[in-house]
C-alpha positions as CSV (number, residue, x, y, z in Angstrom):
1,M,28.6,50.6,9.2
2,P,31.9,52.3,10.3
3,P,35.1,51.5,8.4
4,K,37.5,48.9,9.6
5,Q,40.6,50.2,11.4
6,R,44.1,48.8,11.1
7,H,46.7,49.1,13.7
8,A,50.3,49.6,12.6
9,G,51.8,46.8,14.7
10,S,49.1,44.3,14.3
11,A,47.6,42.5,11.4
12,T,44.2,42.0,13.0
13,T,41.2,44.0,12.0
14,T,38.4,45.1,14.2
15,S,34.8,45.0,13.1
16,T,31.6,46.1,14.8
17,T,29.5,43.5,13.1
18,P,28.1,40.9,15.5
19,S,29.6,37.4,15.1
20,K,27.5,34.6,13.8
21,P,26.9,31.6,16.0
22,S,29.0,28.6,15.1
23,T,27.7,25.7,13.0
24,S,28.0,23.4,16.0
25,S,25.0,25.2,17.6
26,Y,23.0,24.6,14.4
27,V,24.0,20.9,14.4
28,S,22.9,20.3,17.9
29,T,19.6,22.1,17.3
30,S,18.9,20.1,14.2
31,A,19.9,16.9,15.9
32,K,17.4,17.7,18.7
33,S,14.6,18.4,16.2
34,H,15.4,15.2,14.2
35,S,15.3,13.0,17.3
36,T,12.1,14.7,18.5
37,S,10.4,14.2,15.1
38,S,11.5,10.6,15.0
39,T,10.2,10.1,18.5
40,D,6.9,11.8,17.5
41,A,6.7,9.6,14.4
42,S,7.2,6.4,16.4
43,E,4.6,7.5,19.0
44,I,2.1,8.2,16.2
45,A,2.8,4.9,14.6
46,R,2.5,3.1,17.9
47,S,-0.8,4.8,18.7
48,V,-2.2,4.0,15.2
49,W,-1.2,0.4,15.7
50,N,-2.7,0.2,19.2
51,K,-6.0,1.7,17.9
52,Y,-6.0,-0.7,15.0
53,L,-5.6,-3.7,17.4
54,S,-8.3,-2.5,19.7
55,K,-10.9,-1.1,17.3
56,T,-10.7,-3.4,14.3
57,P,-12.9,-6.5,14.2
58,Q,-11.3,-9.9,13.9
59,R,-12.8,-10.6,10.5
60,V,-11.2,-7.4,9.0
61,K,-7.8,-8.2,10.6
62,L,-8.0,-11.6,8.9
63,L,-8.6,-10.0,5.5
64,D,-5.7,-7.6,6.2
65,S,-3.3,-10.4,7.0
66,F,-4.4,-12.2,3.8
67,M,-3.8,-9.0,1.8
68,A,-0.3,-8.6,3.4
69,F,0.4,-12.3,2.3
70,L,-0.7,-11.4,-1.2
71,V,1.7,-8.5,-1.3
72,V,4.6,-10.7,-0.1
73,V,3.8,-13.4,-2.7
74,G,3.5,-10.7,-5.5
75,A,6.9,-9.2,-4.4
76,L,8.5,-12.6,-4.4
77,Q,7.2,-13.4,-7.8
78,F,8.5,-10.2,-9.2
79,L,11.9,-10.6,-7.5
80,Y,12.2,-14.1,-8.9
81,C,11.4,-12.8,-12.4
82,C,14.0,-10.1,-12.1
83,L,16.7,-12.4,-10.6
84,V,16.2,-15.7,-12.4
85,G,14.4,-14.8,-15.6
86,N,11.0,-15.0,-17.0
87,F,11.3,-17.9,-19.5
88,P,7.7,-19.0,-19.3
89,F,6.5,-15.4,-19.4
90,N,2.9,-16.5,-19.6
91,A,3.3,-18.3,-16.3
92,F,4.8,-15.2,-14.6
93,L,2.0,-13.0,-16.0
94,S,-0.6,-15.4,-15.0
95,G,0.7,-15.8,-11.4
96,F,1.4,-12.2,-10.9
97,S,-2.0,-11.1,-12.3
98,A,-3.7,-13.7,-10.1
99,T,-2.0,-12.2,-7.1
100,V,-2.9,-8.6,-7.9
101,G,-6.4,-9.6,-8.9
102,Q,-7.0,-11.5,-5.7
103,F,-5.6,-8.5,-3.7
104,V,-8.1,-6.2,-5.4
105,L,-11.0,-8.6,-4.8
106,T,-10.0,-9.0,-1.1
107,A,-9.8,-5.2,-0.8
108,S,-13.3,-4.9,-2.2
109,L,-14.6,-7.6,0.3
110,R,-12.9,-5.8,3.1
111,I,-14.5,-2.5,2.2
112,Q,-17.9,-4.0,1.9
113,T,-17.8,-6.0,5.1
114,N,-16.2,-3.4,7.3
115,P,-18.7,-2.3,10.0
116,D,-17.5,1.3,9.7
117,N,-18.6,1.3,6.1
118,K,-22.1,-0.1,6.7
119,S,-23.8,3.1,5.8
120,E,-22.2,3.1,2.3
121,F,-23.3,-0.5,1.5
122,E,-26.7,-0.8,3.2
123,S,-28.2,-2.9,0.4
124,I,-25.3,-5.4,0.3
125,S,-25.2,-8.0,3.1
126,A,-22.0,-9.6,4.2
127,E,-23.1,-13.0,2.7
128,R,-23.8,-11.3,-0.6
129,A,-20.4,-9.6,-0.6
130,F,-18.7,-12.9,0.2
131,A,-20.6,-14.7,-2.6
132,D,-19.5,-12.0,-5.0
133,Y,-15.9,-12.4,-3.8
134,V,-16.0,-16.2,-4.3
135,F,-17.5,-15.9,-7.8
136,G,-15.0,-13.2,-8.8
137,S,-12.1,-15.3,-7.4
138,L,-13.3,-18.4,-9.4
139,L,-13.5,-16.3,-12.6
140,L,-10.1,-14.8,-12.0
141,H,-8.4,-18.1,-11.4
142,F,-10.2,-19.7,-14.4
143,F,-8.8,-17.1,-16.7
144,C,-5.3,-17.2,-15.1
145,V,-5.1,-21.0,-15.5
146,N,-6.3,-20.8,-19.1
147,F,-3.7,-18.1,-19.8
148,I,-0.8,-20.4,-18.7
149,N,-1.7,-22.8,-21.6
């Protein structure tokens, strides 16, 4: 690189290095890529949602909505415990564990009765899976009620 030259009457320096682009060009490029990626993400989410609505059987959608309800109830119980307090701690533990346990049992029922998983559970009929679900739910709630005192 050649040395910089100074002129006697001027305080400016000349340089032969190329100038770097301004940061505004970087900002506009990153803003474009960010908006493109968020558009792509929304398109992906929309296509997944549309495929879920068109391909998923009604029975599985019903189980999914019940599982979403259980998540909301568990979150509300936890929020109540954090905000108000957990004076009857056994009641909180019992209610929260009943919610989590019911979610797990419902997820198991969903997996066993989903037609896409039929090859994995050939020996288990939908009626048998539902009977196991009801029996497990009764046991879970029996223990939760006894835990309250």
